[in-house]
TIVO-2410 file (N, C-alpha, C; in nm, 3 decimals):
# residues 168
REC num residu      c1      c2      c3 atome chaine
REC   1      A  -0.620   2.107  -0.172     N      A
REC   1      A  -0.745   2.058  -0.123    CA      A
REC   1      A  -0.730   1.893  -0.091     C      A
REC   2      A  -0.800   1.842   0.015     N      A
REC   2      A  -0.776   1.709   0.047    CA      A
REC   2      A  -0.852   1.614  -0.044     C      A
REC   3      F  -0.933   1.660  -0.126     N      A
REC   3      F  -1.007   1.563  -0.217    CA      A
REC   3      F  -0.952   1.591  -0.347     C      A
REC   4      V  -0.924   1.479  -0.408     N      A
REC   4      V  -0.843   1.469  -0.540    CA      A
REC   4      V  -0.949   1.362  -0.641     C      A
REC   5      K  -0.980   1.417  -0.752     N      A
REC   5      K  -1.066   1.336  -0.844    CA      A
REC   5      K  -0.959   1.260  -0.934     C      A
REC   6      G  -0.977   1.128  -0.950     N      A
REC   6      G  -0.907   1.067  -1.050    CA      A
REC   6      G  -1.003   1.002  -1.155     C      A
REC   7      D  -0.950   0.883  -1.227     N      A
REC   7      D  -1.025   0.820  -1.328    CA      A
REC   7      D  -1.159   0.766  -1.282     C      A
REC   8      N  -1.169   0.729  -1.158     N      A
REC   8      N  -1.298   0.658  -1.093    CA      A
REC   8      N  -1.400   0.759  -1.068     C      A
REC   9      R  -1.382   0.903  -1.080     N      A
REC   9      R  -1.490   0.990  -1.081    CA      A
REC   9      R  -1.541   1.010  -0.939     C      A
REC  10      M  -1.477   0.953  -0.832     N      A
REC  10      M  -1.530   0.968  -0.691    CA      A
REC  10      M  -1.397   1.044  -0.610     C      A
REC  11      P  -1.436   1.138  -0.549     N      A
REC  11      P  -1.353   1.209  -0.467    CA      A
REC  11      P  -1.293   1.115  -0.376     C      A
REC  12      Y  -1.156   1.135  -0.346     N      A
REC  12      Y  -1.071   1.036  -0.262    CA      A
REC  12      Y  -0.972   1.119  -0.161     C      A
REC  13      D  -0.999   1.119  -0.042     N      A
REC  13      D  -0.952   1.184   0.060    CA      A
REC  13      D  -0.796   1.117   0.087     C      A
REC  14      Y  -0.696   1.205   0.044     N      A
REC  14      Y  -0.558   1.133   0.075    CA      A
REC  14      Y  -0.491   1.187   0.195     C      A
REC  15      R  -0.564   1.257   0.286     N      A
REC  15      R  -0.489   1.322   0.382    CA      A
REC  15      R  -0.421   1.240   0.480     C      A
REC  16      F  -0.476   1.104   0.502     N      A
REC  16      F  -0.391   1.029   0.592    CA      A
REC  16      F  -0.344   0.906   0.524     C      A
REC  17      C  -0.335   0.899   0.401     N      A
REC  17      C  -0.257   0.808   0.331    CA      A
REC  17      C  -0.108   0.789   0.372     C      A
REC  18      V  -0.029   0.672   0.381     N      A
REC  18      V   0.094   0.688   0.410    CA      A
REC  18      V   0.192   0.595   0.302     C      A
REC  19      D   0.290   0.671   0.244     N      A
REC  19      D   0.371   0.586   0.153    CA      A
REC  19      D   0.507   0.559   0.222     C      A
REC  20      F   0.524   0.419   0.257     N      A
REC  20      F   0.642   0.360   0.316    CA      A
REC  20      F   0.738   0.344   0.202     C      A
REC  21      A   0.838   0.422   0.214     N      A
REC  21      A   0.965   0.400   0.105    CA      A
REC  21      A   1.029   0.255   0.144     C      A
REC  22      L   1.019   0.158   0.048     N      A
REC  22      L   1.064   0.031   0.059    CA      A
REC  22      L   1.122  -0.021  -0.090     C      A
REC  23      P   1.216  -0.102  -0.068     N      A
REC  23      P   1.281  -0.156  -0.201    CA      A
REC  23      P   1.174  -0.252  -0.271     C      A
REC  24      Y   1.185  -0.273  -0.382     N      A
REC  24      Y   1.099  -0.365  -0.443    CA      A
REC  24      Y   1.113  -0.529  -0.400     C      A
REC  25      G   1.006  -0.585  -0.379     N      A
REC  25      G   1.020  -0.741  -0.340    CA      A
REC  25      G   0.989  -0.766  -0.194     C      A
REC  26      I   0.960  -0.650  -0.113     N      A
REC  26      I   0.943  -0.683   0.054    CA      A
REC  26      I   0.805  -0.735   0.036     C      A
REC  27      E   0.810  -0.824   0.155     N      A
REC  27      E   0.667  -0.898   0.182    CA      A
REC  27      E   0.586  -0.784   0.242     C      A
REC  28      V   0.453  -0.788   0.201     N      A
REC  28      V   0.345  -0.687   0.257    CA      A
REC  28      V   0.267  -0.767   0.321     C      A
REC  29      I   0.243  -0.725   0.451     N      A
REC  29      I   0.132  -0.807   0.543    CA      A
REC  29      I   0.026  -0.738   0.591     C      A
REC  30      A  -0.087  -0.810   0.625     N      A
REC  30      A  -0.211  -0.746   0.679    CA      A
REC  30      A  -0.182  -0.685   0.784     C      A
REC  31      S  -0.225  -0.548   0.800     N      A
REC  31      S  -0.202  -0.469   0.941    CA      A
REC  31      S  -0.319  -0.512   1.036     C      A
REC  32      K  -0.421  -0.582   0.988     N      A
REC  32      K  -0.537  -0.607   1.071    CA      A
REC  32      K  -0.621  -0.723   1.006     C      A
REC  33      A  -0.684  -0.836   1.089     N      A
REC  33      A  -0.768  -0.936   1.004    CA      A
REC  33      A  -0.877  -0.874   0.937     C      A
REC  34      G  -0.930  -0.948   0.856     N      A
REC  34      G  -1.043  -0.913   0.762    CA      A
REC  34      G  -1.059  -0.994   0.654     C      A
REC  35      R  -1.154  -0.944   0.560     N      A
REC  35      R  -1.184  -1.030   0.438    CA      A
REC  35      R  -1.129  -0.948   0.318     C      A
REC  36      I  -1.055  -1.017   0.242     N      A
REC  36      I  -1.011  -0.981   0.108    CA      A
REC  36      I  -1.135  -0.891   0.016     C      A
REC  37      S  -1.140  -0.770  -0.003     N      A
REC  37      S  -1.254  -0.749  -0.072    CA      A
REC  37      S  -1.229  -0.705  -0.226     C      A
REC  38      G  -1.089  -0.707  -0.255     N      A
REC  38      G  -1.037  -0.681  -0.396    CA      A
REC  38      G  -0.917  -0.685  -0.416     C      A
REC  39      T  -0.878  -0.722  -0.534     N      A
REC  39      T  -0.713  -0.748  -0.572    CA      A
REC  39      T  -0.714  -0.726  -0.709     C      A
REC  40      L  -0.602  -0.661  -0.753     N      A
REC  40      L  -0.571  -0.637  -0.882    CA      A
REC  40      L  -0.446  -0.693  -0.907     C      A
REC  41      D  -0.404  -0.803  -0.978     N      A
REC  41      D  -0.270  -0.860  -0.981    CA      A
REC  41      D  -0.239  -0.874  -1.132     C      A
REC  42      E  -0.232  -0.776  -1.218     N      A
REC  42      E  -0.202  -0.793  -1.351    CA      A
REC  42      E  -0.121  -0.697  -1.411     C      A
REC  43      L  -0.095  -0.587  -1.347     N      A
REC  43      L  -0.036  -0.481  -1.437    CA      A
REC  43      L   0.113  -0.482  -1.403     C      A
REC  44      T   0.182  -0.425  -1.503     N      A
REC  44      T   0.321  -0.420  -1.500    CA      A
REC  44      T   0.372  -0.262  -1.520     C      A
REC  45      T   0.260  -0.193  -1.565     N      A
REC  45      T   0.283  -0.029  -1.587    CA      A
REC  45      T   0.325   0.047  -1.464     C      A
REC  46      S   0.411   0.129  -1.480     N      A
REC  46      S   0.430   0.244  -1.368    CA      A
REC  46      S   0.481   0.365  -1.434     C      A
REC  47      Y   0.471   0.470  -1.353     N      A
REC  47      Y   0.504   0.601  -1.388    CA      A
REC  47      Y   0.587   0.641  -1.267     C      A
REC  48      K   0.710   0.708  -1.306     N      A
REC  48      K   0.817   0.735  -1.203    CA      A
REC  48      K   0.804   0.910  -1.203     C      A
REC  49      G   0.746   0.972  -1.284     N      A
REC  49      G   0.737   1.093  -1.280    CA      A
REC  49      G   0.664   1.172  -1.176     C      A
REC  50      M   0.642   1.309  -1.191     N      A
REC  50      M   0.595   1.398  -1.084    CA      A
REC  50      M   0.467   1.459  -1.136     C      A
REC  51      D   0.427   1.452  -1.253     N      A
REC  51      D   0.290   1.523  -1.303    CA      A
REC  51      D   0.185   1.429  -1.240     C      A
REC  52      Y   0.124   1.492  -1.158     N      A
REC  52      Y   0.001   1.440  -1.097    CA      A
REC  52      Y  -0.112   1.391  -1.203     C      A
REC  53      R  -0.139   1.468  -1.318     N      A
REC  53      R  -0.243   1.443  -1.414    CA      A
REC  53      R  -0.198   1.285  -1.464     C      A
REC  54      I  -0.081   1.262  -1.488     N      A
REC  54      I  -0.036   1.142  -1.550    CA      A
REC  54      I  -0.030   1.043  -1.433     C      A
REC  55      G   0.016   1.067  -1.316     N      A
REC  55      G   0.019   0.984  -1.194    CA      A
REC  55      G  -0.091   0.919  -1.154     C      A
REC  56      L  -0.215   1.012  -1.154     N      A
REC  56      L  -0.343   0.967  -1.097    CA      A
REC  56      L  -0.407   0.883  -1.191     C      A
REC  57      N  -0.372   0.866  -1.303     N      A
REC  57      N  -0.412   0.781  -1.403    CA      A
REC  57      N  -0.328   0.664  -1.448     C      A
REC  58      T  -0.243   0.641  -1.382     N      A
REC  58      T  -0.143   0.526  -1.397    CA      A
REC  58      T  -0.164   0.431  -1.283     C      A
REC  59      H  -0.249   0.306  -1.298     N      A
REC  59      H  -0.299   0.240  -1.206    CA      A
REC  59      H  -0.201   0.126  -1.164     C      A
REC  60      G  -0.226   0.072  -1.054     N      A
REC  60      G  -0.124  -0.031  -1.014    CA      A
REC  60      G  -0.199  -0.150  -0.940     C      A
REC  61      N  -0.120  -0.231  -0.907     N      A
REC  61      N  -0.168  -0.351  -0.838    CA      A
REC  61      N  -0.206  -0.340  -0.696     C      A
REC  62      F  -0.302  -0.398  -0.649     N      A
REC  62      F  -0.329  -0.360  -0.496    CA      A
REC  62      F  -0.417  -0.484  -0.436     C      A
REC  63      V  -0.438  -0.470  -0.303     N      A
REC  63      V  -0.504  -0.561  -0.220    CA      A
REC  63      V  -0.598  -0.469  -0.141     C      A
REC  64      T  -0.725  -0.504  -0.105     N      A
REC  64      T  -0.808  -0.419  -0.024    CA      A
REC  64      T  -0.851  -0.518   0.082     C      A
REC  65      I  -0.867  -0.483   0.193     N      A
REC  65      I  -0.924  -0.573   0.319    CA      A
REC  65      I  -1.045  -0.503   0.386     C      A
REC  66      N  -1.166  -0.543   0.405     N      A
REC  66      N  -1.267  -0.499   0.473    CA      A
REC  66      N  -1.249  -0.552   0.612     C      A
REC  67      H  -1.263  -0.462   0.721     N      A
REC  67      H  -1.238  -0.521   0.857    CA      A
REC  67      H  -1.385  -0.508   0.917     C      A
REC  68      E  -1.398  -0.578   1.041     N      A
REC  68      E  -1.520  -0.576   1.125    CA      A
REC  68      E  -1.569  -0.442   1.175     C      A
REC  69      D  -1.478  -0.353   1.182     N      A
REC  69      D  -1.519  -0.214   1.243    CA      A
REC  69      D  -1.572  -0.136   1.126     C      A
REC  70      G  -1.583  -0.173   1.004     N      A
REC  70      G  -1.653  -0.094   0.909    CA      A
REC  70      G  -1.549  -0.024   0.825     C      A
REC  71      L  -1.416  -0.030   0.865     N      A
REC  71      L  -1.293   0.038   0.813    CA      A
REC  71      L  -1.250  -0.062   0.683     C      A
REC  72      S  -1.161  -0.007   0.604     N      A
REC  72      S  -1.103  -0.107   0.504    CA      A
REC  72      S  -0.962  -0.047   0.483     C      A
REC  73      T  -0.875  -0.124   0.453     N      A
REC  73      T  -0.746  -0.104   0.428    CA      A
REC  73      T  -0.695  -0.135   0.267     C      A
REC  74      V  -0.601  -0.041   0.220     N      A
REC  74      V  -0.565  -0.061   0.088    CA      A
REC  74      V  -0.416  -0.068   0.092     C      A
REC  75      Y  -0.344  -0.167   0.024     N      A
REC  75      Y  -0.192  -0.182  -0.003    CA      A
REC  75      Y  -0.187  -0.180  -0.162     C      A
REC  76      Y  -0.094  -0.070  -0.201     N      A
REC  76      Y  -0.091  -0.039  -0.328    CA      A
REC  76      Y   0.050  -0.029  -0.376     C      A
REC  77      H   0.072  -0.053  -0.507     N      A
REC  77      H   0.191  -0.059  -0.576    CA      A
REC  77      H   0.259  -0.213  -0.556     C      A
REC  78      L   0.191  -0.306  -0.565     N      A
REC  78      L   0.230  -0.457  -0.554    CA      A
REC  78      L   0.291  -0.513  -0.679     C      A
REC  79      L   0.364  -0.619  -0.673     N      A
REC  79      L   0.423  -0.685  -0.767    CA      A
REC  79      L   0.347  -0.792  -0.835     C      A
REC  80      K   0.339  -0.783  -0.961     N      A
REC  80      K   0.242  -0.854  -1.035    CA      A
REC  80      K   0.294  -1.019  -1.032     C      A
REC  81      G   0.220  -1.107  -0.973     N      A
REC  81      G   0.236  -1.250  -0.962    CA      A
REC  81      G   0.296  -1.277  -0.823     C      A
REC  82      S   0.291  -1.189  -0.729     N      A
REC  82      S   0.337  -1.221  -0.587    CA      A
REC  82      S   0.230  -1.242  -0.498     C      A
REC  83      F   0.101  -1.214  -0.543     N      A
REC  83      F   0.007  -1.228  -0.446    CA      A
REC  83      F  -0.011  -1.364  -0.381     C      A
REC  84      C  -0.063  -1.369  -0.250     N      A
REC  84      C  -0.079  -1.487  -0.190    CA      A
REC  84      C  -0.234  -1.497  -0.146     C      A
REC  85      V  -0.313  -1.405  -0.176     N      A
REC  85      V  -0.431  -1.398  -0.132    CA      A
REC  85      V  -0.541  -1.387  -0.254     C      A
REC  86      Q  -0.663  -1.392  -0.226     N      A
REC  86      Q  -0.763  -1.371  -0.346    CA      A
REC  86      Q  -0.893  -1.333  -0.279     C      A
REC  87      S  -0.977  -1.247  -0.369     N      A
REC  87      S  -1.088  -1.196  -0.318    CA      A
REC  87      S  -1.184  -1.288  -0.256     C      A
REC  88      G  -1.227  -1.230  -0.135     N      A
REC  88      G  -1.330  -1.326  -0.055    CA      A
REC  88      G  -1.254  -1.400   0.067     C      A
REC  89      E  -1.128  -1.404   0.065     N      A
REC  89      E  -1.055  -1.493   0.151    CA      A
REC  89      E  -1.040  -1.415   0.305     C      A
REC  90      L  -1.048  -1.487   0.400     N      A
REC  90      L  -1.033  -1.419   0.534    CA      A
REC  90      L  -0.870  -1.432   0.568     C      A
REC  91      V  -0.823  -1.312   0.605     N      A
REC  91      V  -0.681  -1.312   0.641    CA      A
REC  91      V  -0.674  -1.286   0.785     C      A
REC  92      K  -0.569  -1.298   0.847     N      A
REC  92      K  -0.511  -1.295   0.981    CA      A
REC  92      K  -0.433  -1.168   0.981     C      A
REC  93      E  -0.432  -1.111   1.100     N      A
REC  93      E  -0.310  -0.989   1.109    CA      A
REC  93      E  -0.202  -1.081   1.091     C      A
REC  94      G  -0.103  -0.991   1.018     N      A
REC  94      G   0.041  -1.036   0.997    CA      A
REC  94      G   0.049  -1.130   0.875     C      A
REC  95      Q  -0.059  -1.179   0.821     N      A
REC  95      Q  -0.057  -1.280   0.713    CA      A
REC  95      Q   0.007  -1.214   0.573     C      A
REC  96      I   0.074  -1.269   0.516     N      A
REC  96      I   0.151  -1.224   0.384    CA      A
REC  96      I   0.032  -1.213   0.277     C      A
REC  97      L   0.040  -1.083   0.230     N      A
REC  97      L  -0.042  -1.059   0.112    CA      A
REC  97      L   0.008  -1.063  -0.018     C      A
REC  98      A   0.128  -1.005  -0.045     N      A
REC  98      A   0.196  -1.017  -0.183    CA      A
REC  98      A   0.315  -0.921  -0.154     C      A
REC  99      R   0.400  -0.885  -0.250     N      A
REC  99      R   0.522  -0.800  -0.230    CA      A
REC  99      R   0.513  -0.689  -0.308     C      A
REC 100      T   0.609  -0.585  -0.256     N      A
REC 100      T   0.615  -0.446  -0.318    CA      A
REC 100      T   0.660  -0.469  -0.458     C      A
REC 101      G   0.595  -0.385  -0.555     N      A
REC 101      G   0.662  -0.387  -0.694    CA      A
REC 101      G   0.640  -0.243  -0.777     C      A
REC 102      K   0.653  -0.251  -0.901     N      A
REC 102      K   0.658  -0.150  -0.968    CA      A
REC 102      K   0.542  -0.156  -1.048     C      A
REC 103      S   0.423  -0.088  -0.987     N      A
REC 103      S   0.304  -0.076  -1.046    CA      A
REC 103      S   0.230   0.047  -1.007     C      A
REC 104      G   0.162   0.112  -1.096     N      A
REC 104      G   0.114   0.238  -1.063    CA      A
REC 104      G   0.211   0.364  -1.065     C      A
REC 105      W   0.154   0.458  -0.999     N      A
REC 105      W   0.246   0.588  -0.991    CA      A
REC 105      W   0.347   0.579  -0.878     C      A
REC 106      I   0.460   0.539  -0.880     N      A
REC 106      I   0.548   0.525  -0.787    CA      A
REC 106      I   0.642   0.622  -0.748     C      A
REC 107      G   0.631   0.741  -0.844     N      A
REC 107      G   0.709   0.837  -0.842    CA      A
REC 107      G   0.873   0.811  -0.819     C      A
REC 108      L   0.947   0.900  -0.750     N      A
REC 108      L   1.084   0.906  -0.748    CA      A
REC 108      L   1.125   0.782  -0.653     C      A
REC 109      V   1.055   0.736  -0.557     N      A
REC 109      V   1.106   0.654  -0.462    CA      A
REC 109      V   1.010   0.522  -0.444     C      A
REC 110      P   1.065   0.419  -0.470     N      A
REC 110      P   0.984   0.280  -0.447    CA      A
REC 110      P   0.917   0.267  -0.306     C      A
REC 111      H   0.796   0.251  -0.328     N      A
REC 111      H   0.717   0.257  -0.184    CA      A
REC 111      H   0.589   0.174  -0.184     C      A
REC 112      L   0.552   0.140  -0.064     N      A
REC 112      L   0.423   0.091  -0.037    CA      A
REC 112      L   0.311   0.194  -0.004     C      A
REC 113      H   0.210   0.224  -0.086     N      A
REC 113      H   0.119   0.312  -0.044    CA      A
REC 113      H   0.005   0.251   0.051     C      A
REC 114      F  -0.051   0.288   0.166     N      A
REC 114      F  -0.118   0.244   0.252    CA      A
REC 114      F  -0.227   0.345   0.308     C      A
REC 115      S  -0.336   0.300   0.321     N      A
REC 115      S  -0.457   0.377   0.368    CA      A
REC 115      S  -0.564   0.296   0.434     C      A
REC 116      V  -0.608   0.357   0.546     N      A
REC 116      V  -0.735   0.300   0.626    CA      A
REC 116      V  -0.843   0.419   0.580     C      A
REC 117      Y  -0.956   0.352   0.538     N      A
REC 117      Y  -1.049   0.434   0.480    CA      A
REC 117      Y  -1.199   0.373   0.502     C      A
REC 118      R  -1.291   0.455   0.474     N      A
REC 118      R  -1.437   0.413   0.469    CA      A
REC 118      R  -1.510   0.475   0.352     C      A
REC 119      F  -1.608   0.424   0.285     N      A
REC 119      F  -1.690   0.496   0.206    CA      A
REC 119      F  -1.803   0.565   0.270     C      A
REC 120      E  -1.812   0.709   0.244     N      A
REC 120      E  -1.903   0.782   0.296    CA      A
REC 120      E  -1.944   0.862   0.205     C      A
REC 121      E  -2.065   0.924   0.232     N      A
REC 121      E  -2.144   1.010   0.146    CA      A
REC 121      E  -2.054   1.114   0.091     C      A
REC 122      G  -2.030   1.134  -0.052     N      A
REC 122      G  -1.943   1.236  -0.108    CA      A
REC 122      G  -1.823   1.168  -0.138     C      A
REC 123      G  -1.785   1.043  -0.097     N      A
REC 123      G  -1.660   1.008  -0.135    CA      A
REC 123      G  -1.577   0.913  -0.041     C      A
REC 124      I  -1.476   0.886  -0.054     N      A
REC 124      I  -1.395   0.794   0.038    CA      A
REC 124      I  -1.310   0.863   0.126     C      A
REC 125      Q  -1.329   0.850   0.253     N      A
REC 125      Q  -1.273   0.909   0.385    CA      A
REC 125      Q  -1.155   0.853   0.426     C      A
REC 126      S  -1.037   0.907   0.431     N      A
REC 126      S  -0.915   0.834   0.497    CA      A
REC 126      S  -0.910   0.872   0.656     C      A
REC 127      Y  -0.857   0.771   0.729     N      A
REC 127      Y  -0.844   0.800   0.869    CA      A
REC 127      Y  -0.698   0.786   0.912     C      A
REC 128      P  -0.676   0.865   1.013     N      A
REC 128      P  -0.532   0.852   1.074    CA      A
REC 128      P  -0.504   0.716   1.142     C      A
REC 129      V  -0.390   0.682   1.127     N      A
REC 129      V  -0.333   0.556   1.186    CA      A
REC 129      V  -0.223   0.545   1.270     C      A
REC 130      A  -0.208   0.462   1.348     N      A
REC 130      A  -0.112   0.433   1.446    CA      A
REC 130      A  -0.075   0.267   1.439     C      A
REC 131      F   0.040   0.244   1.436     N      A
REC 131      F   0.085   0.107   1.456    CA      A
REC 131      F   0.144   0.053   1.582     C      A
REC 132      K   0.126  -0.063   1.611     N      A
REC 132      K   0.148  -0.123   1.735    CA      A
REC 132      K   0.308  -0.157   1.738     C      A
REC 133      D   0.354  -0.172   1.636     N      A
REC 133      D   0.493  -0.208   1.635    CA      A
REC 133      D   0.591  -0.115   1.569     C      A
REC 134      Y   0.537   0.011   1.552     N      A
REC 134      Y   0.603   0.120   1.484    CA      A
REC 134      Y   0.584   0.254   1.548     C      A
REC 135      D   0.688   0.302   1.599     N      A
REC 135      D   0.661   0.431   1.679    CA      A
REC 135      D   0.724   0.560   1.613     C      A
REC 136      G   0.764   0.547   1.487     N      A
REC 136      G   0.838   0.635   1.422    CA      A
REC 136      G   0.742   0.747   1.356     C      A
REC 137      S   0.772   0.848   1.292     N      A
REC 137      S   0.700   0.937   1.225    CA      A
REC 137      S   0.626   0.888   1.127     C      A
REC 138      L   0.499   0.925   1.081     N      A
REC 138      L   0.425   0.891   0.957    CA      A
REC 138      L   0.426   1.012   0.859     C      A
REC 139      E   0.524   1.130   0.888     N      A
REC 139      E   0.525   1.215   0.803    CA      A
REC 139      E   0.591   1.189   0.674     C      A
REC 140      H   0.577   1.240   0.566     N      A
REC 140      H   0.621   1.207   0.436    CA      A
REC 140      H   0.781   1.203   0.455     C      A
REC 141      D   0.833   1.328   0.487     N      A
REC 141      D   0.976   1.346   0.473    CA      A
REC 141      D   1.046   1.260   0.564     C      A
REC 142      Q   0.988   1.214   0.687     N      A
REC 142      Q   1.037   1.130   0.778    CA      A
REC 142      Q   1.023   0.997   0.732     C      A
REC 143      V   0.924   0.937   0.685     N      A
REC 143      V   0.898   0.805   0.623    CA      A
REC 143      V   1.009   0.782   0.526     C      A
REC 144      Y   1.031   0.895   0.422     N      A
REC 144      Y   1.128   0.866   0.336    CA      A
REC 144      Y   1.275   0.897   0.356     C      A
REC 145      S   1.307   0.915   0.503     N      A
REC 145      S   1.444   0.941   0.541    CA      A
REC 145      S   1.532   0.820   0.497     C      A
REC 146      K   1.629   0.813   0.415     N      A
REC 146      K   1.717   0.703   0.380    CA      A
REC 146      K   1.784   0.648   0.490     C      A
REC 147      E   1.828   0.716   0.597     N      A
REC 147      E   1.884   0.677   0.707    CA      A
REC 147      E   1.794   0.575   0.794     C      A
REC 148      K   1.684   0.631   0.805     N      A
REC 148      K   1.585   0.544   0.891    CA      A
REC 148      K   1.529   0.417   0.814     C      A
REC 149      I   1.512   0.429   0.675     N      A
REC 149      I   1.488   0.301   0.587    CA      A
REC 149      I   1.593   0.207   0.596     C      A
REC 150      E   1.728   0.267   0.580     N      A
REC 150      E   1.839   0.158   0.591    CA      A
REC 150      E   1.841   0.108   0.714     C      A
REC 151      R   1.826   0.175   0.822     N      A
REC 151      R   1.839   0.110   0.969    CA      A
REC 151      R   1.731   0.007   0.974     C      A
REC 152      W   1.607   0.045   0.928     N      A
REC 152      W   1.512  -0.042   0.960    CA      A
REC 152      W   1.504  -0.174   0.889     C      A
REC 153      L   1.553  -0.167   0.760     N      A
REC 153      L   1.591  -0.281   0.670    CA      A
REC 153      L   1.693  -0.381   0.739     C      A
REC 154      M   1.798  -0.304   0.778     N      A
REC 154      M   1.901  -0.378   0.857    CA      A
REC 154      M   1.846  -0.470   0.963     C      A
REC 155      E   1.755  -0.411   1.038     N      A
REC 155      E   1.709  -0.468   1.162    CA      A
REC 155      E   1.596  -0.583   1.134     C      A
REC 156      H   1.535  -0.554   1.033     N      A
REC 156      H   1.383  -0.643   1.015    CA      A
REC 156      H   1.402  -0.734   0.897     C      A
REC 157      V   1.470  -0.702   0.774     N      A
REC 157      V   1.473  -0.759   0.642    CA      A
REC 157      V   1.587  -0.865   0.640     C      A
REC 158      K   1.567  -0.972   0.628     N      A
REC 158      K   1.666  -1.059   0.589    CA      A
REC 158      K   1.704  -1.083   0.450     C      A
REC 159      D   1.611  -1.077   0.342     N      A
REC 159      D   1.647  -1.108   0.219    CA      A
REC 159      D   1.531  -1.018   0.164     C      A
REC 160      V   1.580  -0.914   0.070     N      A
REC 160      V   1.486  -0.810  -0.016    CA      A
REC 160      V   1.469  -0.849  -0.140     C      A
REC 161      S   1.537  -0.965  -0.187     N      A
REC 161      S   1.515  -1.001  -0.331    CA      A
REC 161      S   1.378  -1.085  -0.356     C      A
REC 162      P   1.317  -1.064  -0.470     N      A
REC 162      P   1.186  -1.113  -0.493    CA      A
REC 162      P   1.215  -1.273  -0.523     C      A
REC 163      R   1.318  -1.321  -0.525     N      A
REC 163      R   1.341  -1.483  -0.556    CA      A
REC 163      R   1.299  -1.535  -0.433     C      A
REC 164      G   1.241  -1.668  -0.448     N      A
REC 164      G   1.193  -1.738  -0.339    CA      A
REC 164      G   1.078  -1.697  -0.261     C      A
REC 165      L   0.977  -1.650  -0.346     N      A
REC 165      L   0.846  -1.589  -0.283    CA      A
REC 165      L   0.791  -1.709  -0.213     C      A
REC 166      S   0.716  -1.689  -0.092     N      A
REC 166      S   0.667  -1.784  -0.031    CA      A
REC 166      S   0.550  -1.712   0.035     C      A
REC 167      C   0.432  -1.774   0.056     N      A
REC 167      C   0.313  -1.735   0.128    CA      A
REC 167      C   0.297  -1.792   0.254     C      A
REC 168      D   0.402  -1.859   0.328     N      A
REC 168      D   0.392  -1.926   0.435    CA      A
REC 168      D   0.403  -1.819   0.546     C      A
***
């Protein structure tokens, strides 16, 4: 089933959520301009197992953004203390939000959980997404491909260490 119920007692549609396999400490940027509608920057707990009952109840740090078109985005599994934004702030596309980290249900592979969604009757509805500067697959096994991740990191990331955090 596409709807899973967690602690929040609200059904959540996970069909179009994307998990980008990324090392810890990578800058996370806003995919689209909007207003920060929520943040959580205080957790250091994580769960690396595969039991969904435990995983869905292991919360992590996140940033949510509301966009002019009525959709919202969420960026999840962020590093405590790395946030460059706060609730209510307007952000531009490409602006640094935080860094990836060990928070929440991270499973076997460090990753950034990303979703485009809208609150609708009966729960949260996720939406399919396309990126202007990414033409690869958004299928789980493709996103987690070690070769693709290593190639992308070599081409796009100069320093993956969390030291020297800057919000510029």
